[in-house]
PyMOL commands that place a pseudoatom at each C-alpha (Angstrom):
pseudoatom trace, name=CA, resn=MET, resi=1, chain=A, elem=C, hetatm=0, pos=[-18.495, -5.594, -8.422]
pseudoatom trace, name=CA, resn=SER, resi=2, chain=A, elem=C, hetatm=0, pos=[-17.631, -7.585, -5.271]
pseudoatom trace, name=CA, resn=ALA, resi=3, chain=A, elem=C, hetatm=0, pos=[-20.079, -8.246, -2.863]
pseudoatom trace, name=CA, resn=GLN, resi=4, chain=A, elem=C, hetatm=0, pos=[-18.723, -6.068, -0.295]
pseudoatom trace, name=CA, resn=PHE, resi=5, chain=A, elem=C, hetatm=0, pos=[-18.520, -3.075, -2.744]
pseudoatom trace, name=CA, resn=GLU, resi=6, chain=A, elem=C, hetatm=0, pos=[-22.159, -3.722, -3.555]
pseudoatom trace, name=CA, resn=LYS, resi=7, chain=A, elem=C, hetatm=0, pos=[-23.352, -3.513, 0.166]
pseudoatom trace, name=CA, resn=ILE, resi=8, chain=A, elem=C, hetatm=0, pos=[-21.319, -0.366, 0.640]
pseudoatom trace, name=CA, resn=LYS, resi=9, chain=A, elem=C, hetatm=0, pos=[-22.752, 1.257, -2.451]
pseudoatom trace, name=CA, resn=ASN, resi=10, chain=A, elem=C, hetatm=0, pos=[-26.262, 0.159, -1.402]
pseudoatom trace, name=CA, resn=TYR, resi=11, chain=A, elem=C, hetatm=0, pos=[-25.874, 1.890, 2.095]
pseudoatom trace, name=CA, resn=VAL, resi=12, chain=A, elem=C, hetatm=0, pos=[-24.389, 5.062, 0.400]
pseudoatom trace, name=CA, resn=LEU, resi=13, chain=A, elem=C, hetatm=0, pos=[-26.453, 5.536, -2.507]
pseudoatom trace, name=CA, resn=GLY, resi=14, chain=A, elem=C, hetatm=0, pos=[-29.362, 2.987, -2.272]
pseudoatom trace, name=CA, resn=LYS, resi=15, chain=A, elem=C, hetatm=0, pos=[-30.031, -0.037, -4.058]
pseudoatom trace, name=CA, resn=ASN, resi=16, chain=A, elem=C, hetatm=0, pos=[-31.779, 1.373, -7.079]
pseudoatom trace, name=CA, resn=TYR, resi=17, chain=A, elem=C, hetatm=0, pos=[-28.535, 3.506, -7.986]
pseudoatom trace, name=CA, resn=ASP, resi=18, chain=A, elem=C, hetatm=0, pos=[-26.975, 1.941, -10.954]
pseudoatom trace, name=CA, resn=LEU, resi=19, chain=A, elem=C, hetatm=0, pos=[-23.163, 1.672, -10.667]
pseudoatom trace, name=CA, resn=SER, resi=20, chain=A, elem=C, hetatm=0, pos=[-20.477, 0.881, -12.855]
pseudoatom trace, name=CA, resn=VAL, resi=21, chain=A, elem=C, hetatm=0, pos=[-16.729, 0.222, -11.335]
pseudoatom trace, name=CA, resn=ALA, resi=22, chain=A, elem=C, hetatm=0, pos=[-13.778, 0.056, -13.421]
pseudoatom trace, name=CA, resn=PHE, resi=23, chain=A, elem=C, hetatm=0, pos=[-10.124, -0.639, -12.769]
pseudoatom trace, name=CA, resn=LEU, resi=24, chain=A, elem=C, hetatm=0, pos=[-7.863, 1.126, -15.058]
pseudoatom trace, name=CA, resn=SER, resi=25, chain=A, elem=C, hetatm=0, pos=[-4.377, 0.913, -15.964]
pseudoatom trace, name=CA, resn=PRO, resi=26, chain=A, elem=C, hetatm=0, pos=[-1.851, 4.017, -15.253]
pseudoatom trace, name=CA, resn=ALA, resi=27, chain=A, elem=C, hetatm=0, pos=[-2.010, 4.877, -18.856]
pseudoatom trace, name=CA, resn=GLN, resi=28, chain=A, elem=C, hetatm=0, pos=[-5.584, 4.393, -19.297]
pseudoatom trace, name=CA, resn=MET, resi=29, chain=A, elem=C, hetatm=0, pos=[-6.202, 6.655, -15.878]
pseudoatom trace, name=CA, resn=ARG, resi=30, chain=A, elem=C, hetatm=0, pos=[-3.664, 8.972, -17.297]
pseudoatom trace, name=CA, resn=LYS, resi=31, chain=A, elem=C, hetatm=0, pos=[-5.603, 9.637, -20.478]
pseudoatom trace, name=CA, resn=VAL, resi=32, chain=A, elem=C, hetatm=0, pos=[-9.163, 10.061, -18.434]
pseudoatom trace, name=CA, resn=THR, resi=33, chain=A, elem=C, hetatm=0, pos=[-7.527, 12.344, -15.846]
pseudoatom trace, name=CA, resn=LEU, resi=34, chain=A, elem=C, hetatm=0, pos=[-5.949, 14.633, -18.674]
pseudoatom trace, name=CA, resn=LYS, resi=35, chain=A, elem=C, hetatm=0, pos=[-8.862, 14.749, -20.635]
pseudoatom trace, name=CA, resn=THR, resi=36, chain=A, elem=C, hetatm=0, pos=[-11.346, 15.362, -17.700]
pseudoatom trace, name=CA, resn=LYS, resi=37, chain=A, elem=C, hetatm=0, pos=[-9.252, 17.389, -15.108]
pseudoatom trace, name=CA, resn=LYS, resi=38, chain=A, elem=C, hetatm=0, pos=[-6.334, 18.511, -17.409]
pseudoatom trace, name=CA, resn=LYS, resi=39, chain=A, elem=C, hetatm=0, pos=[-3.658, 17.103, -15.347]
pseudoatom trace, name=CA, resn=ASN, resi=40, chain=A, elem=C, hetatm=0, pos=[-1.006, 14.705, -16.660]
pseudoatom trace, name=CA, resn=LYS, resi=41, chain=A, elem=C, hetatm=0, pos=[-1.251, 11.875, -14.068]
pseudoatom trace, name=CA, resn=ALA, resi=42, chain=A, elem=C, hetatm=0, pos=[-2.896, 8.794, -13.353]
pseudoatom trace, name=CA, resn=SER, resi=43, chain=A, elem=C, hetatm=0, pos=[-5.657, 9.828, -10.615]
pseudoatom trace, name=CA, resn=ASN, resi=44, chain=A, elem=C, hetatm=0, pos=[-6.113, 7.071, -7.947]
pseudoatom trace, name=CA, resn=VAL, resi=45, chain=A, elem=C, hetatm=0, pos=[-9.939, 7.522, -8.116]
pseudoatom trace, name=CA, resn=LEU, resi=46, chain=A, elem=C, hetatm=0, pos=[-12.361, 9.244, -10.318]
pseudoatom trace, name=CA, resn=SER, resi=47, chain=A, elem=C, hetatm=0, pos=[-16.264, 9.500, -10.297]
pseudoatom trace, name=CA, resn=PHE, resi=48, chain=A, elem=C, hetatm=0, pos=[-18.549, 10.584, -12.816]
pseudoatom trace, name=CA, resn=PRO, resi=49, chain=A, elem=C, hetatm=0, pos=[-22.320, 11.073, -12.176]
pseudoatom trace, name=CA, resn=LEU, resi=50, chain=A, elem=C, hetatm=0, pos=[-24.067, 10.016, -15.434]
pseudoatom trace, name=CA, resn=SER, resi=51, chain=A, elem=C, hetatm=0, pos=[-27.817, 10.856, -13.997]
pseudoatom trace, name=CA, resn=LYS, resi=52, chain=A, elem=C, hetatm=0, pos=[-29.480, 11.087, -10.552]
pseudoatom trace, name=CA, resn=THR, resi=53, chain=A, elem=C, hetatm=0, pos=[-29.609, 7.565, -10.427]
pseudoatom trace, name=CA, resn=SER, resi=54, chain=A, elem=C, hetatm=0, pos=[-26.412, 6.466, -12.012]
pseudoatom trace, name=CA, resn=GLY, resi=55, chain=A, elem=C, hetatm=0, pos=[-22.662, 6.944, -12.239]
pseudoatom trace, name=CA, resn=GLU, resi=56, chain=A, elem=C, hetatm=0, pos=[-19.395, 5.480, -12.867]
pseudoatom trace, name=CA, resn=ILE, resi=57, chain=A, elem=C, hetatm=0, pos=[-16.367, 5.200, -10.588]
pseudoatom trace, name=CA, resn=LEU, resi=58, chain=A, elem=C, hetatm=0, pos=[-12.654, 4.459, -12.126]
pseudoatom trace, name=CA, resn=ILE, resi=59, chain=A, elem=C, hetatm=0, pos=[-9.887, 3.516, -9.679]
pseudoatom trace, name=CA, resn=CYS, resi=60, chain=A, elem=C, hetatm=0, pos=[-6.298, 2.799, -10.787]
pseudoatom trace, name=CA, resn=LYS, resi=61, chain=A, elem=C, hetatm=0, pos=[-4.919, 0.232, -8.358]
pseudoatom trace, name=CA, resn=GLU, resi=62, chain=A, elem=C, hetatm=0, pos=[-1.159, 0.662, -9.492]
pseudoatom trace, name=CA, resn=THR, resi=63, chain=A, elem=C, hetatm=0, pos=[-1.601, 4.416, -8.394]
pseudoatom trace, name=CA, resn=ALA, resi=64, chain=A, elem=C, hetatm=0, pos=[-3.339, 3.140, -5.164]
pseudoatom trace, name=CA, resn=LYS, resi=65, chain=A, elem=C, hetatm=0, pos=[-0.619, 0.808, -4.440]
pseudoatom trace, name=CA, resn=LYS, resi=66, chain=A, elem=C, hetatm=0, pos=[2.168, 3.621, -4.617]
pseudoatom trace, name=CA, resn=GLU, resi=67, chain=A, elem=C, hetatm=0, pos=[-0.029, 5.804, -2.520]
pseudoatom trace, name=CA, resn=ALA, resi=68, chain=A, elem=C, hetatm=0, pos=[-1.320, 3.332, 0.217]
pseudoatom trace, name=CA, resn=ALA, resi=69, chain=A, elem=C, hetatm=0, pos=[1.538, 3.810, 2.762]
pseudoatom trace, name=CA, resn=SER, resi=70, chain=A, elem=C, hetatm=0, pos=[1.470, 7.395, 2.788]
pseudoatom trace, name=CA, resn=TYR, resi=71, chain=A, elem=C, hetatm=0, pos=[-2.288, 7.365, 3.933]
pseudoatom trace, name=CA, resn=GLY, resi=72, chain=A, elem=C, hetatm=0, pos=[-1.111, 4.581, 6.504]
pseudoatom trace, name=CA, resn=MET, resi=73, chain=A, elem=C, hetatm=0, pos=[-2.936, 1.709, 4.655]
pseudoatom trace, name=CA, resn=THR, resi=74, chain=A, elem=C, hetatm=0, pos=[-2.572, -1.389, 2.738]
pseudoatom trace, name=CA, resn=GLN, resi=75, chain=A, elem=C, hetatm=0, pos=[-3.317, -1.519, -0.822]
pseudoatom trace, name=CA, resn=THR, resi=76, chain=A, elem=C, hetatm=0, pos=[-6.434, -3.514, -0.241]
pseudoatom trace, name=CA, resn=ALA, resi=77, chain=A, elem=C, hetatm=0, pos=[-7.678, -1.005, 2.213]
pseudoatom trace, name=CA, resn=PHE, resi=78, chain=A, elem=C, hetatm=0, pos=[-6.956, 2.053, 0.175]
pseudoatom trace, name=CA, resn=VAL, resi=79, chain=A, elem=C, hetatm=0, pos=[-8.809, 0.697, -2.980]
pseudoatom trace, name=CA, resn=ALA, resi=80, chain=A, elem=C, hetatm=0, pos=[-11.859, 0.001, -0.517]
pseudoatom trace, name=CA, resn=TYR, resi=81, chain=A, elem=C, hetatm=0, pos=[-11.095, 3.959, 0.862]
pseudoatom trace, name=CA, resn=LEU, resi=82, chain=A, elem=C, hetatm=0, pos=[-11.051, 5.274, -2.730]
pseudoatom trace, name=CA, resn=PHE, resi=83, chain=A, elem=C, hetatm=0, pos=[-14.518, 3.433, -3.747]
pseudoatom trace, name=CA, resn=ILE, resi=84, chain=A, elem=C, hetatm=0, pos=[-15.924, 4.784, -0.679]
pseudoatom trace, name=CA, resn=HIS, resi=85, chain=A, elem=C, hetatm=0, pos=[-14.652, 8.223, -1.625]
pseudoatom trace, name=CA, resn=GLY, resi=86, chain=A, elem=C, hetatm=0, pos=[-16.106, 7.779, -5.283]
pseudoatom trace, name=CA, resn=LEU, resi=87, chain=A, elem=C, hetatm=0, pos=[-19.355, 7.010, -3.696]
pseudoatom trace, name=CA, resn=TYR, resi=88, chain=A, elem=C, hetatm=0, pos=[-19.666, 10.004, -1.665]
pseudoatom trace, name=CA, resn=HIS, resi=89, chain=A, elem=C, hetatm=0, pos=[-18.701, 12.171, -4.756]
pseudoatom trace, name=CA, resn=LEU, resi=90, chain=A, elem=C, hetatm=0, pos=[-21.616, 10.850, -6.529]
pseudoatom trace, name=CA, resn=LYS, resi=91, chain=A, elem=C, hetatm=0, pos=[-23.707, 11.572, -3.831]
pseudoatom trace, name=CA, resn=GLY, resi=92, chain=A, elem=C, hetatm=0, pos=[-22.779, 14.937, -3.939]
pseudoatom trace, name=CA, resn=TYR, resi=93, chain=A, elem=C, hetatm=0, pos=[-20.389, 15.600, -1.326]
pseudoatom trace, name=CA, resn=LYS, resi=94, chain=A, elem=C, hetatm=0, pos=[-17.436, 17.935, -1.926]
pseudoatom trace, name=CA, resn=HIS, resi=95, chain=A, elem=C, hetatm=0, pos=[-13.900, 17.530, -0.203]
pseudoatom trace, name=CA, resn=SER, resi=96, chain=A, elem=C, hetatm=0, pos=[-14.443, 18.819, 3.329]
pseudoatom trace, name=CA, resn=ASP, resi=97, chain=A, elem=C, hetatm=0, pos=[-14.061, 17.687, 6.884]
pseudoatom trace, name=CA, resn=THR, resi=98, chain=A, elem=C, hetatm=0, pos=[-17.554, 16.358, 6.771]
pseudoatom trace, name=CA, resn=MET, resi=99, chain=A, elem=C, hetatm=0, pos=[-16.954, 14.236, 3.650]
pseudoatom trace, name=CA, resn=ASP, resi=100, chain=A, elem=C, hetatm=0, pos=[-13.705, 12.883, 5.655]
pseudoatom trace, name=CA, resn=ARG, resi=101, chain=A, elem=C, hetatm=0, pos=[-16.047, 12.116, 8.675]
pseudoatom trace, name=CA, resn=VAL, resi=102, chain=A, elem=C, hetatm=0, pos=[-18.712, 10.281, 6.670]
pseudoatom trace, name=CA, resn=GLU, resi=103, chain=A, elem=C, hetatm=0, pos=[-16.080, 8.175, 4.692]
pseudoatom trace, name=CA, resn=HIS, resi=104, chain=A, elem=C, hetatm=0, pos=[-14.271, 7.079, 7.779]
pseudoatom trace, name=CA, resn=ARG, resi=105, chain=A, elem=C, hetatm=0, pos=[-17.373, 5.996, 9.392]
pseudoatom trace, name=CA, resn=THR, resi=106, chain=A, elem=C, hetatm=0, pos=[-18.300, 4.070, 6.295]
pseudoatom trace, name=CA, resn=PHE, resi=107, chain=A, elem=C, hetatm=0, pos=[-14.931, 2.555, 6.120]
pseudoatom trace, name=CA, resn=LYS, resi=108, chain=A, elem=C, hetatm=0, pos=[-15.157, 1.415, 9.467]
pseudoatom trace, name=CA, resn=LYS, resi=109, chain=A, elem=C, hetatm=0, pos=[-18.733, 0.266, 9.464]
pseudoatom trace, name=CA, resn=PHE, resi=110, chain=A, elem=C, hetatm=0, pos=[-17.847, -2.339, 6.673]
pseudoatom trace, name=CA, resn=GLY, resi=111, chain=A, elem=C, hetatm=0, pos=[-14.637, -3.648, 9.005]
pseudoatom trace, name=CA, resn=PHE, resi=112, chain=A, elem=C, hetatm=0, pos=[-12.034, -1.993, 7.002]
pseudoatom trace, name=CA, resn=THR, resi=113, chain=A, elem=C, hetatm=0, pos=[-8.822, -0.926, 8.769]
pseudoatom trace, name=CA, resn=ARG, resi=114, chain=A, elem=C, hetatm=0, pos=[-5.963, 0.639, 7.927]
pseudoatom trace, name=CA, resn=ASN, resi=115, chain=A, elem=C, hetatm=0, pos=[-3.787, -2.486, 8.132]
pseudoatom trace, name=CA, resn=GLU, resi=116, chain=A, elem=C, hetatm=0, pos=[-5.899, -4.727, 6.065]
for i in range(1, 116): cmd.bond("trace and resi %d" % i, "trace and resi %d" % (i + 1))
show_as sticks, trace
zoom trace
């Protein structure tokens, strides 16, 4: 995990949270998405809590690359956003306006902009 991702993880989940991050190919991500969500597509990000103090985030950079422009971001910024999104799911957030606000605040706090 990059130093920046580790700082973000510590901010959102705490230093004692054990996090695994993996970057999967579209084929690998499609398999995981099909198995876990019953959708035949390569998701951009998936997160899996393993316990109260551990979890895993899977990111597909190829899917992120294809979707970044539609979110008004570069691939680098969008991957950071997806990581943050996964962290908040591990923290227990569900998709909502509240989740959007905290994600955006964290994204900006760590110096990311849509144009990175």
